[in-house]
N, C-alpha and C positions, 0 to 999 in steps of 0.2 A: 258142162253141168248136167246133173241127172234130171233136173226139172227145167224144161224149156219155156215155161210160161213167161211172157213178157207183159208188163203192166206199165202203161204210160200214165203216171200220176201228174195231174194238172191242177193248178190253182185257178179259181174263177177270175174273171175280169173285174175291173174297178166297179164297185157298187156305190150306191148313193151314200153309204155310211163311211166310205173310205176317205182318205185325205184328199182334199180338193184345194186348188189354189186360193179360193175365196173363203175356205173354212179349214185352216191348217191342222186343226185337231181332229177333224172327222166328226161323225155324229153317231154314236152307238145306240141312240134312242130311236133311230129309224127302224120300224118294224119290218122284218123280212124284206130288205130293200131290193129294188130293181137295179139293173146296170145303168150307169151313166152313159152319155154319148161317147165319152172317152173309152169307157168299158166296151161298148159295142165296136168301136174302131179297133180296140185291142183284139177282140174276137175275130174280126175280119183278117187282121194280120196273122193270127194263129191259123186260121182257116187256110190262108194262102201259103203258109210256110211249113205246116205240119207235113212230114214226108211219108206218113204211114196210113193214109186214108184207105188204101186198097186192101190192107191186111187186117184191119180191126174186125173182130168177131162180135163184140158187144161193147156198149158204152154204159158205164155206171155213173150215176150222178147223185150227189147230195140233193135232197128234195127242196132246198131253199130256192127262192126265185132266181137269185143271181147265178147259182150254179146250173140251174135248168137252162137259163138263157145263154150262159156260156157254152153249155153242151150243144144246144141246138144250133147256135150260130157258128161256133168254131169247127164243129164236126159235121156240118151240112154235107160236104162231099162224101163223107163216110155214110151218112144216112140216105144218100141217093141209092145205095144198095139196099133193096127192100128186105133182105134177110137179116139186116143188122138191127137188133132191138135196143131200146133205151130202158134201163131198169133204174128206178129211183131207190136209193139205199139210205134209209135213215141213220144207219151206223156211221155214215160218212159226214154227218152234220158237224158244224163247228162246236168248239168246246164250251163257250160261255153261255150264261143265261141272260145276257143283255138282249134288249129287244131286237137288235140287228141279227142276232144269232138264234132267235126263236122262230121256228117255221110256222107255216100256215096250216090250219086244220084241213084234214084230207078232203072233205066235201067241197070246201071253198077252193082249195088248190085245184081240184079236178074241174071246177067251174071256170077257173082262170086259164086253163091250159091253152085254149084257143088264142087268148090275148098274148100269152107268153111265146107261143109259136110264131105269132104275127111279127113280121119284120126280122126273122132270124135267117132269111136267105134260103129257106127250104122251098121246094116245089109246092105249088098249090095243092097237088094231089097227095102230099105227105099225110099219111094216116096217123091221126093223133092217137089212135088206139095202139100204135107201136110203142108209146110211152107207157111202161108197165108200172102201175101204182100198187101192185100186189103187196109190197112190203111196207107201204105207207099206212100204217095202222093207226087207229085212234090212240092218242097219247104219245105218238112219236115226237111231238113237239112240247111235251110236258116238262122236259128237263128234270125228269125223275128217273130213278132206277139206273139203268145202264147209260142213260142220257144225262145224268146229273152233272152239274158243273163242279166236280171235285176231281182232284188228281187221281184218286183210286178208280173212280168210275171211267174217266177218260182213258187211263192206262188199260183197264179191262176191255173197254170198247175197241180200242185200237188193236189189241191182241185178238179179240173175237173177229174183227174184220179181216185181219191178216189170215187167220185160220180159214175163214169162209172163202176168201179169195184163192187160197191155196187149193181148195177143193172144187172150185169152179171148173167145168169141163173145157172152157175156152182157153186157147193158148195165147191170144193177143187181145188185151183188154185196155180200154181207156177208163180211168176213174177221175171225175172232176169233183174236187172237194175244196177244202179251206186251208189257209196258210198256217194257222196255229196247229190245227189237227194233223197236218202233214208231218210235223216234227215228231209227234207221238206215234203216228202210223209207221214211219220209216225208222224211228229210233236214231235219227241223225240230227244232231244239234249244231252242225257245222255253221259257224258264222253268226249265230244268234246271240245278240247282246241285249239283255233285258234293260229297260222295259219294252223294247221293240217286240212285237208279237210273232214275227215270222221273218225268215230270211228268203222266203219264196216270193218272187215277183208275180204280179198279176199276169195271168195267162202263161206263166212259165210251165213247161212240162219237162219232166225228167224220166228216164227209163230205168225200170227196176225189174228184177227177177227174184226168186227165192234162193236163199243159201242152201247148200247141199245137205245141211243137217235138219232142214225144215220137215216137220210132220204136220198132219192135220190137227194135232193138239197143240203144236208149238212151232208156228211158222214165223220166219223173219225175212224181211226184204233186204236186198243189197242193190245198190245203184251200179249200173253198167254204162259203158260208152257205146258208140255206134258199132264197134267191133266186138261187143260182148265182154269186154274186159272190165273187171271190177274197178270202181272208183271208191277208194277208201275214204270214209268220213274222217274229218279231223277230230271229232269227239262224238261219242255215243252217250255221254253223260249230260243229263239235263242241267243247264246252268242255274246257279243260285238266282232265285227271283223270277225265273222264266214263267210267264203266264200267271203271276201272283195277283194281277188285277182282273183276271178272267175266271179263275177257278180257285176253290179253297183247297187247303191241304198242301200248299206250296209255301216254303219259307221265303219271306220277302227280302229284298235287298236292304242292307242297313241304311239308316238315314245319314 
């Protein structure tokens, strides 16, 4: 491939809003939820099984609490290397405007960062200043404009993020984001059967690069295996009714 950039796309661990044994439908009304204990255990498993800690140059994360916690816990071995920064990227937030997918105001989130770092398995001397809030602007959690909960806005945001990733100087990147948004970002709808929101498991990571036709104005991701061979998606067509309960502009499934 002409472009050797490798991106490890990762879904966050189980949050308080996700399906739980005692609450089978989940709870989307939890505002910007934290991880559950199960979620923290999932992060520890990813931490211990992720084979690329030594090669990562930067970690990108959606600025929601559950993705920050997943990032700091799962990639603690990566972050022991002081040269590896964490950059919070609002474009990687989840698609809906339900309370669980609406982030925290920048000032409050900055105040909370010590509590979010606590218990993530990082060394005491981990510098919280390595978490870069530069892109977390006022209004990032407004669900307006490019962050709007509409199909057109989500599609545009996913394309904008792909183009931005294509232009990053780093060659090995981790991006921790959300299950529904990952389908829009990768343009891979394999296995998704609405009304289920995602086919990605919590703390699942997959390896991607850019296809050879990608440019800074029009970049597209392709999934690859450990040998760098392309894994073809079963479908790149968004299924009828996909995310109809999360965003507008989607044709719902017939009754």
